[in-house]
C-alpha positions as a Markdown table, in Angstrom:
| # | Residue | x | y | z |
|---|---|---|---|---|
| 1 | Met | -15.2 | 167.1 | 77.4 |
| 2 | Thr | -13.5 | 163.9 | 78.6 |
| 3 | Pro | -12.6 | 163.3 | 82.2 |
| 4 | Ser | -8.9 | 163.5 | 81.3 |
| 5 | Gly | -9.5 | 166.9 | 79.7 |
| 6 | Leu | -11.3 | 168.1 | 82.8 |
| 7 | Ser | -8.4 | 166.9 | 84.9 |
| 8 | Ala | -5.9 | 168.7 | 82.6 |
| 9 | Leu | -7.9 | 172.0 | 83.0 |
| 10 | Arg | -8.1 | 171.5 | 86.8 |
| 11 | Leu | -4.4 | 170.9 | 87.0 |
| 12 | Ala | -3.6 | 173.9 | 84.8 |
| 13 | Tyr | -5.8 | 176.1 | 86.9 |
| 14 | Lys | -4.4 | 174.8 | 90.2 |
| 15 | Lys | -0.8 | 175.5 | 89.0 |
| 16 | Ala | -1.7 | 178.9 | 87.8 |
| 17 | Thr | -3.4 | 179.7 | 91.1 |
| 18 | Asp | -0.5 | 178.3 | 93.2 |
| 19 | Asp | 2.0 | 180.4 | 91.1 |
| 20 | Trp | -0.2 | 183.5 | 91.6 |
| 21 | Val | -0.5 | 183.0 | 95.3 |
| 22 | Asn | 3.2 | 182.4 | 95.7 |
| 23 | Ala | 4.0 | 185.6 | 93.8 |
| 24 | Ile | 1.7 | 187.6 | 96.0 |
| 25 | Arg | 3.2 | 186.1 | 99.1 |
| 26 | Ala | 6.8 | 186.8 | 97.9 |
| 27 | Glu | 5.8 | 190.5 | 97.3 |
| 28 | Glu | 4.0 | 190.6 | 100.6 |
| 29 | Thr | 7.3 | 189.7 | 102.4 |
| 30 | Leu | 8.8 | 192.9 | 101.0 |
| 31 | Ala | 6.1 | 195.0 | 102.7 |
| 32 | Thr | 8.1 | 195.9 | 105.8 |
| 33 | Pro | 8.6 | 198.9 | 108.0 |
| 34 | Asp | 12.0 | 199.4 | 106.2 |
| 35 | His | 11.5 | 202.5 | 104.0 |
| 36 | Ser | 15.1 | 202.6 | 102.6 |
| 37 | Met | 15.6 | 203.1 | 98.9 |
| 38 | Thr | 16.9 | 199.5 | 98.7 |
| 39 | Ala | 13.8 | 198.1 | 100.2 |
| 40 | Met | 11.6 | 200.2 | 98.0 |
| 41 | Glu | 13.5 | 199.1 | 94.9 |
| 42 | Leu | 13.1 | 195.4 | 95.9 |
| 43 | Trp | 9.3 | 196.0 | 96.3 |
| 44 | Asp | 9.1 | 197.7 | 92.9 |
| 45 | Glu | 11.0 | 194.8 | 91.3 |
| 46 | Ala | 8.5 | 192.3 | 92.7 |
| 47 | Arg | 5.5 | 193.8 | 91.0 |
| 48 | Pro | 6.2 | 192.5 | 87.5 |
| 49 | Lys | 7.0 | 189.1 | 89.1 |
| 50 | Arg | 3.4 | 189.1 | 90.5 |
| 51 | Glu | 1.7 | 190.5 | 87.3 |
| 52 | Thr | 2.7 | 187.6 | 85.1 |
| 53 | Pro | 1.2 | 184.9 | 87.4 |
| 54 | Thr | -1.8 | 187.1 | 87.8 |
| 55 | Lys | -2.4 | 187.4 | 84.0 |
| 56 | Thr | -1.7 | 183.6 | 83.6 |
| 57 | His | -4.1 | 182.8 | 86.4 |
| 58 | Phe | -7.0 | 184.7 | 84.9 |
| 59 | Glu | -6.3 | 183.5 | 81.3 |
| 60 | Thr | -6.3 | 179.9 | 82.6 |
| 61 | Leu | -9.6 | 180.6 | 84.6 |
| 62 | Thr | -11.3 | 182.2 | 81.6 |
| 63 | Thr | -10.1 | 179.5 | 79.1 |
| 64 | Gly | -11.0 | 176.7 | 81.4 |
| 65 | Tyr | -14.5 | 178.2 | 82.1 |
| 66 | Asp | -15.1 | 178.8 | 78.4 |
| 67 | Arg | -14.1 | 175.3 | 77.5 |
| 68 | Leu | -16.2 | 173.7 | 80.2 |
| 69 | His | -19.2 | 175.9 | 79.4 |
| 70 | Ser | -18.9 | 175.1 | 75.7 |
| 71 | Ser | -18.6 | 171.4 | 76.4 |
| 72 | Ala | -21.6 | 171.4 | 78.7 |
| 73 | Arg | -23.6 | 173.4 | 76.2 |
| 74 | Ser | -22.7 | 170.9 | 73.4 |
| 75 | Ala | -23.7 | 168.0 | 75.6 |
| 76 | Phe | -27.0 | 169.7 | 76.4 |
| 77 | Tyr | -27.9 | 170.3 | 72.8 |
| 78 | Phe | -26.7 | 166.8 | 71.8 |
| 79 | Ser | -28.9 | 165.2 | 74.5 |
| 80 | Arg | -31.9 | 167.4 | 73.5 |
| 81 | Arg | -31.5 | 166.5 | 69.8 |
| 82 | Asn | -31.4 | 162.8 | 70.7 |
| 83 | Glu | -34.6 | 163.2 | 72.8 |
| 84 | Gln | -36.4 | 164.8 | 69.9 |
| 85 | Gly | -35.5 | 161.9 | 67.6 |
């Protein structure tokens, strides 16, 4: 994998992680001592807003890891093949 490809994966992962953390923090602000129906509904509405970034975060992590692992494995086999002549 090229350095620019690695940078793109890192940036995608960073954005997904930042979105995930921000969604968690937004939901966290709704966890208050206010147990009114309005407060509970706001908290319930926040959950789907957190689930999408969570899914994106883990998909990005998995895809990035798989691509990096595949790239490293290819480089290893290529270097071993060149060593053997």
